[in-house]
C-alpha positions in Angstrom: 0.1 -13.2 6.1 -0.3 -10.0 4.7 -2.1 -9.7 1.6 -2.9 -6.9 -1.2 -5.4 -6.9 -3.4 -4.9 -4.9 -6.7 -8.3 -4.0 -8.1 -9.5 -2.9 -11.6 -12.4 -2.8 -13.8 -13.1 -6.4 -14.4 -14.0 -6.7 -10.5 -16.9 -3.7 -11.1 -18.2 -4.8 -14.4 -18.8 -8.7 -12.5 -20.7 -6.7 -9.8 -22.5 -4.4 -12.0 -23.0 -5.2 -15.7 -23.8 -2.4 -17.1 -20.8 -0.3 -15.9 -18.4 0.3 -19.1 -14.8 -0.7 -19.2 -12.5 2.0 -21.0 -12.8 0.6 -24.2 -16.9 1.1 -23.7 -16.4 4.6 -22.1 -16.1 6.2 -25.5 -19.6 5.6 -26.8 -20.9 6.3 -24.0 -19.2 9.9 -23.9 -19.9 10.5 -27.1 -23.9 10.4 -26.5 -23.4 12.7 -23.5 -21.6 15.1 -25.7 -23.8 14.8 -28.4 -24.6 19.1 -28.1 -20.7 20.0 -27.8 -19.8 19.9 -31.7 -15.8 20.0 -30.8 -15.7 17.2 -28.8 -17.9 15.0 -30.6 -15.5 15.6 -33.9 -13.0 14.9 -32.2 -14.2 11.7 -30.8 -15.5 11.0 -34.5 -11.7 11.4 -35.4 -10.2 9.4 -32.6 -12.9 6.5 -33.2 -14.4 6.8 -29.5 -10.8 6.6 -28.0 -11.1 8.1 -24.8 -7.4 7.9 -23.8 -6.2 9.0 -26.9 -8.8 12.1 -26.8 -8.0 12.9 -23.4 -4.1 12.4 -24.2 -4.3 15.2 -27.2 -6.4 17.9 -25.0 -4.3 17.4 -22.0 -1.0 18.8 -24.1 -0.3 21.8 -25.8 1.1 21.0 -29.4 3.6 23.1 -31.6 0.9 23.9 -34.2 -1.6 25.3 -31.6 -2.1 29.2 -31.3 -3.4 30.5 -28.0 -7.0 30.2 -28.5 -7.0 26.7 -29.8 -4.7 25.7 -27.0 -7.1 27.1 -24.5 -10.3 25.5 -26.1 -8.3 22.4 -25.3 -7.7 23.0 -22.0 -11.3 23.7 -21.5 -12.3 20.8 -23.5 -10.2 18.6 -21.4 -12.0 19.4 -18.4 -15.4 19.2 -20.0 -14.3 15.7 -21.1 -13.3 14.8 -17.7 -16.5 16.0 -16.1 -18.4 13.9 -18.7 -16.6 10.8 -17.9 -17.6 11.4 -14.1 -21.2 11.9 -15.1 -21.4 8.6 -17.2 -20.1 6.8 -14.1 -22.1 8.3 -11.6 -25.6 7.9 -13.8 -24.6 4.1 -14.5 -23.5 3.3 -10.8 -26.6 5.3 -9.3 -28.9 2.8 -10.7 -27.9 0.1 -8.8 -27.3 1.6 -5.2 -30.2 0.6 -3.1 -29.9 -3.0 -4.2 -28.0 -6.0 -2.7 -24.5 -6.7 -3.8 -23.6 -9.8 -5.2 -23.0 -13.0 -2.5 -19.3 -13.3 -3.6 -18.3 -9.5 -3.4 -20.7 -9.5 0.1 -18.4 -12.2 1.0 -15.3 -10.7 -0.2 -15.7 -7.0 1.2 -16.5 -8.8 4.6 -13.1 -10.9 4.5 -11.5 -7.6 3.7 -12.8 -6.0 6.9 -12.2 -8.6 9.1 -8.5 -8.9 8.3 -8.1 -5.4 7.9 -6.5 -5.9 4.3 -5.2 -3.3 1.9 -7.2 -2.6 -1.4 -5.5 -0.9 -4.2 -7.6 0.1 -7.2 -7.7 2.0 -10.3 -11.3 2.3 -10.6 -13.4 5.5 -10.3 -16.5 4.3 -9.1 -18.1 3.2 -5.9 -18.8 -0.5 -6.2 -16.5 -1.5 -3.5 -17.8 1.1 -0.8 -21.3 0.3 -2.4 -20.7 -3.3 -0.9 -19.0 -2.2 2.1 -22.1 0.3 3.1 -24.6 -2.2 1.9 -23.4 -5.0 3.9 -23.1 -2.4 7.2 -19.1 -2.7 7.3 -19.2 0.9 7.0 -21.6 3.9 7.9 -19.4 6.5 5.5 -17.1 5.5 2.2 -14.5 7.9 4.2 -14.3 4.9 6.9 -12.7 2.9 4.5 -10.4 5.6 2.5 -6.4 5.5 3.1 -5.5 9.1 2.8 -6.5 12.5 3.8 -10.1 12.5 2.4 -12.5 14.4 4.2 -16.5 14.6 4.1 -18.2 17.7 2.7 -20.2 18.0 5.8 -17.3 19.6 7.5 -17.0 22.2 4.8 -20.4 23.7 6.1 -19.2 23.4 9.9 -21.1 20.0 10.2 -19.8 17.0 12.0 -18.6 13.9 9.8 -21.2 11.2 9.9 -19.6 7.4 10.8 -15.9 9.3 11.7 -12.9 7.1 12.1 -11.7 4.5 10.1 -13.4 1.0 9.8 -13.3 -2.4 8.0 -10.3 -2.7 5.2 -8.4 0.5 3.7 -9.1 1.4 0.2 -6.4 2.8 -2.1 -8.0 5.0 -5.1 -5.0 5.3 -7.3 -6.7 7.4 -9.5 -9.1 9.2 -7.5 -13.0 8.9 -7.2 -16.3 9.9 -9.0 -17.4 11.2 -5.1 -13.9 13.0 -4.6 -13.7 16.7 -5.4 -11.1 19.2 -5.4 -10.6 22.8 -6.4 -8.8 21.8 -9.6 -5.8 22.9 -9.5 -2.4 20.7 -8.5 -0.3 23.7 -7.2 -2.4 24.2 -4.3 -0.4 22.6 -1.0 -2.5 21.5 1.5 -5.6 21.9 0.2 -8.7 19.5 1.2 -10.4 17.0 -0.8 -14.0 16.6 0.2 -15.6 13.3 -0.4 -19.7 13.8 -1.4 -22.4 12.7 0.7 -22.8 9.8 -2.0 -24.1 6.4 -0.1 -24.9 8.4 2.7 -28.2 8.3 4.8 -30.8 10.9 3.2 -31.1 12.6 6.5 -27.4 13.5 6.3 -28.0 15.3 2.7 -30.8 16.9 3.9 -28.9 18.4 6.7 -26.2 19.7 4.2 -29.1 20.8 2.0 -30.4 23.0 5.2 -26.9 24.2 5.4 -26.6 26.0 2.1 -27.0 23.2 -0.4 -24.2 21.7 -2.3 -21.3 22.6 -0.6 -18.8 21.5 -3.5 -20.4 23.5 -6.0 -16.9 25.3 -6.9 -15.1 21.9 -6.9 -14.9 19.1 -9.8 -14.2 15.4 -9.3 -10.7 14.5 -8.5 -10.0 12.2 -11.4 -6.5 11.3 -12.6 -7.9 11.0 -16.7 -6.8 8.2 -18.8 -4.1 9.7 -20.4 -0.5 8.0 -21.6 1.1 10.9 -19.5 -0.2 11.5 -16.1 2.3 13.5 -14.7 0.1 16.9 -13.7 -2.4 15.5 -11.9 0.0 13.0 -10.0 1.8 16.2 -8.4 -1.3 16.7 -6.1 -0.6 15.7 -3.0 -3.4 13.7 -1.8 -2.9 11.5 -5.0 0.9 11.5 -4.0 0.1 10.4 -0.7 -2.1 7.4 -1.9 0.4 6.0 -4.2 3.2 6.2 -1.4 0.7 4.2 0.7 0.3 1.6 -1.7 4.1 1.5 -2.6 4.5 0.4 1.1 1.6 -2.2 1.5 3.0 -3.8 -1.7 6.7 -3.9 -0.2 5.2 -5.6 3.0 3.1 -7.9 1.6 3.2 -11.9 1.3 0.4 -12.1 -1.1 -0.8 -10.0 -4.3 -4.3 -10.9 -5.9 -4.9 -8.9 -9.1 -8.6 -8.9 -9.5 -10.1 -7.5 -12.8 -7.0 -5.7 -14.0 -5.9 -6.1 -17.6 -2.5 -4.7 -17.3 -2.8 -2.7 -20.1 0.6 -1.7 -21.9 0.0 2.0 -21.4 -0.2 2.1 -17.6 3.3 2.3 -17.0 3.1 3.6 -13.4 1.0 0.4 -12.2 3.9 -1.3 -13.7 6.7 0.6 -12.1 4.5 0.7 -8.9 4.6 -3.2 -8.5 8.2 -4.0 -10.0 9.9 -1.2 -7.9 8.3 -2.0 -4.5 8.3 -5.6 -5.1 9.5 -7.7 -2.2 12.9 -9.2 -2.3 10.7 -12.4 -1.7 9.0 -13.2 -4.6 5.7 -13.2 -3.4 3.2 -14.8 -5.5 0.7 -12.9 -7.6 -2.5 -14.3 -8.6 -4.2 -13.2 -12.0 -7.9 -13.2 -11.2 -9.6 -12.3 -14.6 -12.2 -13.3 -17.0 -10.6 -12.3 -20.7 -13.5 -13.1 -23.7 -11.2 -15.4 -25.6 -8.1 -18.2 -25.3 -6.4 -15.4 -27.6 -7.2 -12.6 -24.8 -6.2 -14.9 -22.0 -2.8 -15.7 -23.9 -2.2 -11.9 -24.2 -3.5 -11.3 -20.5 -0.5 -13.8 -19.2 1.9 -12.5 -21.8 1.4 -8.9 -20.5 1.9 -9.8 -16.9 4.8 -11.4 -17.5 6.8 -8.8 -19.7 5.8 -6.2 -17.3 6.6 -8.1 -13.9 9.7 -10.0 -15.3 10.9 -11.9 -12.0 9.5 -9.5 -9.5 6.5 -12.1 -8.4 5.9 -15.5 -8.9 2.8 -15.6 -11.0 -0.3 -17.9 -10.3 -2.8 -18.1 -12.8 -5.5 -20.4 -11.6 -8.1 -18.0 -11.5 -7.5 -16.6 -15.0 -9.7 -18.2 -17.1 -12.5 -17.8 -20.0 -15.3 -18.5 -17.2 -16.4 -17.0 -14.6 -13.8 -17.1 -12.0 -15.0 -14.8 -9.1 -17.5 -16.8 -6.7 -14.8 -19.6 -7.3 -12.0 -17.5 -6.0 -14.0 -16.0 -3.3 -14.8 -19.5 -2.3 -11.0 -20.6 -2.5 -9.9 -18.0 -0.4 -12.6 -17.6 2.3 -13.8 -21.4 2.3 -17.2 -22.7 1.1 -20.1 -20.7 2.6 -20.9 -21.4 6.5 -24.2 -21.9 8.0 -23.9 -18.5 9.7 -23.4 -16.7 6.4 -26.2 -18.7 4.4 
């Protein structure tokens, strides 16, 4: 049976409680931008709405003169890099700790069955669990798509080469992926930073000239209403095509911690237009805060997917559901696991 897992921010929040959701991100970004008057003022006008602010900065409007348009273009880049910084600083506080038991079991199951995991998250929660549990030596071993280690840019061999464990498709990029910043560079390499790799690997990179990605920036599809420009990058296109193929061949889909936001039309189209003809079951695994939020969540899924899938809401509740879901999926903890 071919399973596909679509993972949203809810999984990361359950594993790393301090990681911000999109609704929380605005306040943390504002704090980081306190010395940047233009962006700080913009965030105040948009009530700390990250999606609204970035959508404005990412497009030129008829009333803007050339200097203002160029300022906005620069601010868009600064804003995007600040989001990466906030996420990196938050997740770094957890690295070195053990992953939660339910997450350790889940990634172990993924690795054993060679599952395909599709995520809209930028963070490294899944990679952290895979490395911590000894499934892989390097995050690049789970990435599907042409992602290279930064070491190769300075002529060093890859650490932990080849693929292992499960296949991870990061539709919106990642805080540890770096590119030139352009979308019109066919065939350019996307590099994975040495984050989550052993200290001796980082030391070897330092000995060969320091940070090899100083002229690159994180490859992250920004949370804007229209994501068309960055979608033109060949690596992002490749990842989305692999995701579409996996969905088209699946027998079950599990949407874990994904809220099906009304503005995320690309995910809606990805799921509906690539749905198998057999209408496989789609499990909503989510923990809304209130009964009203739960009702709205189910309604969004129903409206977005129409009759493409058979919705299962057994694990859509206002209580913690992930440990119970993992036990349902894998069975009780065995003596060898305990």
